[in-house]
C-alpha positions as CSV (number, residue, x, y, z in Angstrom):
1,M,2.1,4.3,-6.1
2,L,-1.1,4.9,-4.4
3,N,-0.7,7.7,-1.9
4,L,-3.1,10.5,-3.0
5,A,-2.0,13.1,-0.4
6,S,-1.2,15.7,-3.0
7,R,-4.7,15.6,-4.4
8,S,-7.7,17.4,-2.9
9,A,-11.2,16.0,-3.3
10,V,-12.6,19.4,-4.1
11,A,-9.8,20.8,-6.2
12,P,-9.5,20.1,-10.0
13,V,-6.8,17.6,-10.9
14,L,-5.1,18.1,-14.2
15,R,-4.9,15.1,-16.4
16,A,-1.3,14.0,-16.6
17,A,-0.1,13.2,-20.1
18,T,2.0,10.1,-19.9
19,P,5.0,10.4,-22.2
20,S,5.5,7.6,-24.7
21,I,8.2,5.0,-23.8
22,G,9.9,5.8,-27.1
23,A,10.2,9.5,-26.1
24,L,11.6,8.5,-22.7
25,L,14.3,6.1,-24.0
26,S,15.0,7.4,-27.5
27,I,14.1,4.3,-29.4
28,P,17.0,4.2,-31.8
29,N,19.3,3.5,-28.8
30,A,16.8,1.2,-27.1
31,V,16.9,-2.6,-26.9
32,L,13.2,-3.6,-27.1
33,L,12.2,-6.6,-25.1
34,S,8.5,-6.6,-26.0
35,N,8.3,-10.4,-26.3
36,S,9.5,-11.0,-22.7
37,S,8.0,-13.7,-20.6
38,S,5.3,-13.0,-18.0
39,L,6.6,-10.9,-15.0
40,T,3.8,-11.8,-12.5
41,R,4.1,-14.3,-9.7
42,S,1.6,-15.8,-7.3
43,S,0.4,-13.1,-4.9
44,H,1.1,-15.5,-2.0
45,G,4.2,-17.1,-3.4
46,S,7.8,-16.4,-2.5
47,S,9.6,-13.4,-4.0
48,T,12.6,-13.7,-6.2
49,C,15.2,-10.9,-5.7
50,T,18.1,-9.9,-7.8
51,T,21.2,-9.3,-5.7
52,A,23.5,-6.4,-6.3
53,G,26.7,-6.9,-8.3
54,P,28.4,-6.0,-11.6
55,L,25.9,-5.9,-14.4
56,P,26.4,-7.9,-17.6
57,A,26.7,-5.1,-20.2
58,R,27.5,-4.3,-23.8
59,T,28.7,-1.1,-25.3
60,V,26.1,1.3,-26.8
61,R,27.2,4.2,-29.0
62,G,25.6,7.6,-28.7
63,S,23.9,9.3,-25.8
64,L,20.4,9.6,-24.4
65,P,19.2,13.2,-24.1
66,L,17.2,12.9,-20.8
67,T,17.6,15.8,-18.5
68,G,18.4,15.1,-14.8
69,I,19.4,11.5,-15.1
70,E,23.0,10.3,-15.6
71,I,23.3,7.8,-18.5
72,S,25.8,5.0,-18.6
73,S,27.5,4.0,-21.8
74,A,26.9,0.3,-21.2
75,A,23.6,-1.4,-22.0
76,L,22.0,-3.8,-19.5
77,D,21.9,-7.5,-20.4
78,E,18.4,-8.4,-21.6
79,E,18.1,-11.5,-19.5
80,F,19.1,-9.6,-16.4
81,V,16.5,-7.0,-17.1
82,R,13.7,-9.6,-17.5
83,E,14.7,-11.3,-14.3
84,F,15.0,-8.0,-12.4
85,A,11.5,-6.9,-13.5
86,A,10.1,-10.3,-12.5
87,G,11.6,-9.9,-9.0
88,Y,10.2,-6.4,-8.8
89,A,6.7,-7.5,-9.7
90,A,7.0,-10.5,-7.3
91,A,7.9,-8.1,-4.4
92,W,4.7,-6.1,-4.9
93,N,2.5,-9.1,-5.6
94,G,3.9,-11.2,-2.8
95,Y,3.4,-8.3,-0.2
96,D,7.1,-8.6,0.6
97,S,8.6,-5.1,1.3
98,S,11.8,-6.8,2.6
99,A,12.4,-8.0,-1.0
100,M,13.1,-4.3,-2.0
101,A,16.4,-4.5,-0.2
102,G,17.7,-6.4,-3.1
103,L,16.1,-4.2,-5.7
104,V,16.7,-0.6,-4.7
105,T,19.8,1.2,-3.4
106,E,19.9,2.5,0.2
107,D,19.8,6.1,-1.1
108,V,17.1,5.5,-3.7
109,E,15.1,8.5,-4.9
110,W,11.5,7.5,-5.6
111,H,9.2,9.8,-7.6
112,D,5.5,9.1,-8.0
113,P,2.7,11.4,-9.3
114,A,0.7,10.7,-6.1
115,L,3.4,11.4,-3.5
116,P,3.6,14.9,-2.1
117,A,7.4,14.6,-2.1
118,P,9.8,11.9,-3.3
119,A,10.4,8.9,-1.0
120,R,14.1,8.8,-0.2
121,G,15.9,5.7,1.0
122,L,14.9,2.0,1.3
123,A,12.9,2.5,4.5
124,E,10.6,5.1,3.0
125,V,10.0,3.0,0.0
126,Q,9.1,0.0,2.2
127,A,6.8,2.2,4.3
128,F,5.1,3.4,1.0
129,M,4.5,-0.2,0.0
130,E,3.0,-1.1,3.3
131,T,0.6,1.9,3.2
132,S,-0.4,0.9,-0.4
133,W,-1.3,-2.7,0.7
134,R,-3.4,-1.4,3.7
135,A,-5.4,0.7,1.3
136,F,-5.5,-2.0,-1.4
137,P,-5.2,-5.5,0.1
138,D,-5.6,-7.2,-3.3
139,L,-3.1,-4.9,-5.1
140,R,-1.5,-6.6,-8.0
141,F,0.8,-5.7,-10.9
142,S,0.9,-7.4,-14.3
143,Q,2.0,-6.7,-17.8
144,P,-0.3,-4.9,-20.3
145,D,-1.0,-6.4,-23.6
146,P,1.4,-6.3,-25.4
147,P,4.1,-6.3,-22.8
148,H,7.0,-3.9,-23.0
149,I,10.4,-3.5,-21.5
150,S,13.1,-1.4,-23.1
151,T,16.6,-0.3,-22.1
152,S,19.0,2.4,-23.0
153,G,22.3,2.6,-21.1
154,N,21.6,2.1,-17.5
155,L,17.9,3.0,-17.9
156,V,15.0,0.6,-18.0
157,A,11.4,1.4,-18.9
158,W,8.8,-1.1,-17.7
159,A,5.1,-0.9,-18.7
160,W,2.7,-2.3,-16.1
161,R,-0.9,-2.7,-15.2
162,M,-2.0,-2.0,-11.6
163,E,-5.3,-3.4,-10.2
164,G,-6.8,-3.3,-6.8
165,T,-9.8,-2.6,-4.6
166,M,-9.9,0.3,-2.2
167,R,-10.8,-1.4,1.1
168,G,-8.7,0.7,3.5
169,P,-8.1,4.4,4.0
170,I,-5.5,6.2,2.0
171,E,-3.1,7.9,4.4
172,P,-2.4,10.7,4.0
173,P,-4.7,12.6,3.6
174,G,-7.3,10.2,5.0
175,F,-9.7,9.3,2.2
176,A,-12.2,6.7,3.4
177,P,-12.5,3.3,1.7
178,T,-14.9,3.4,-1.2
179,G,-14.9,-0.3,-2.1
180,R,-14.3,0.7,-5.7
181,R,-11.9,-1.2,-8.0
182,M,-9.3,0.4,-10.2
183,T,-7.3,-0.7,-13.2
184,V,-4.5,1.7,-14.3
185,D,-1.8,1.3,-16.9
186,G,1.5,3.1,-16.4
187,V,5.3,3.1,-17.1
188,D,8.2,3.0,-14.6
189,L,11.5,4.5,-15.5
190,W,14.4,3.0,-13.5
191,Q,18.0,4.2,-13.4
192,L,20.1,1.3,-12.2
193,R,23.3,1.4,-10.2
194,D,25.2,-1.8,-9.4
195,G,22.2,-3.9,-10.2
196,R,19.6,-1.9,-8.2
197,I,17.2,1.0,-8.7
198,A,18.9,4.3,-7.7
199,H,16.3,6.6,-9.3
200,Y,12.7,5.7,-9.8
201,R,9.9,7.7,-11.6
202,A,6.4,6.5,-12.4
203,F,4.1,7.8,-15.1
204,Y,0.4,7.2,-14.9
205,D,-3.0,9.1,-15.1
206,M,-3.8,10.3,-11.6
207,T,-7.1,11.8,-12.7
208,D,-8.4,8.6,-14.1
209,L,-7.3,6.7,-11.0
210,A,-9.1,9.1,-8.6
211,R,-12.3,8.9,-10.7
212,Q,-12.2,5.1,-10.7
213,L,-12.0,5.1,-6.9
214,G,-14.8,7.7,-6.5
215,I,-12.5,10.3,-5.0
216,M,-13.1,12.6,-8.0
217,P,-16.5,13.0,-9.6
218,P,-17.2,11.6,-13.1
219,P,-16.8,14.1,-16.0
220,G,-19.9,16.1,-16.7
221,S,-21.6,15.2,-13.4
222,G,-23.3,17.6,-11.0
223,A,-20.6,16.8,-8.5
224,E,-17.9,17.9,-11.0
225,R,-19.8,21.2,-11.6
226,A,-19.9,21.8,-7.9
227,T,-16.2,21.1,-7.7
228,V,-15.6,23.6,-10.4
229,G,-17.7,26.2,-8.5
230,L,-15.6,25.6,-5.4
231,Q,-12.4,26.0,-7.3
232,R,-13.5,29.3,-8.8
233,L,-14.5,30.6,-5.4
234,Q,-11.2,29.6,-4.0
235,A,-9.4,31.4,-6.9
236,R,-11.3,34.6,-6.3
237,L,-10.5,34.5,-2.6
238,Q,-6.8,34.0,-3.4
239,R,-6.8,37.0,-5.8
240,R,-8.4,39.2,-3.3
241,G,-5.9,38.2,-0.7
242,R,-2.9,39.3,-2.8
């Protein structure tokens, strides 16, 4: 979730508006699990993985109007969803990329606001995790307060809080460590197939993340005004080149 390759240190970054979980999952059809138990595990403990197999399900009437993602007519079992989310958090917090083999499909498509292109396949997702841990050795995921998981058909929305300190370079594009700490809230949208994530999309505020890390200047600062000046110059040069 942390590769900033698609962002330039001197180019303006538009603030991404995170859609509400209700809008993503059409709350009338959702099964809300807001009172679920904690999903975090010890950062040095063993990871718990959910193995693939037929999912416990119950019938849901109606459809979910979410473009681009196929929706199943069967709702995921609540206990399965809680255990799956716990295993997912444990894989990240336990620095265990091999645990992802039991959590994502071999042909998973992984979309993140910070990635220049989607990660495709298990190996690319594992490489992405390793890169994230090199940049943020203390990276950790937990639940926000209040916690939230919701389901609709074969979709799961999981709200999370990500924390970590930038002690290594972010590759690509090669941002140097700043030693700054970040705390970011976001939402994952998972499409499951046979008990694993087949399509992943994360929603969070990249502008806020970059500012916390010192990659983007604070709003109203002299550095921000200089950045705006560079962007305007770049825009003029682009217009002249047409």
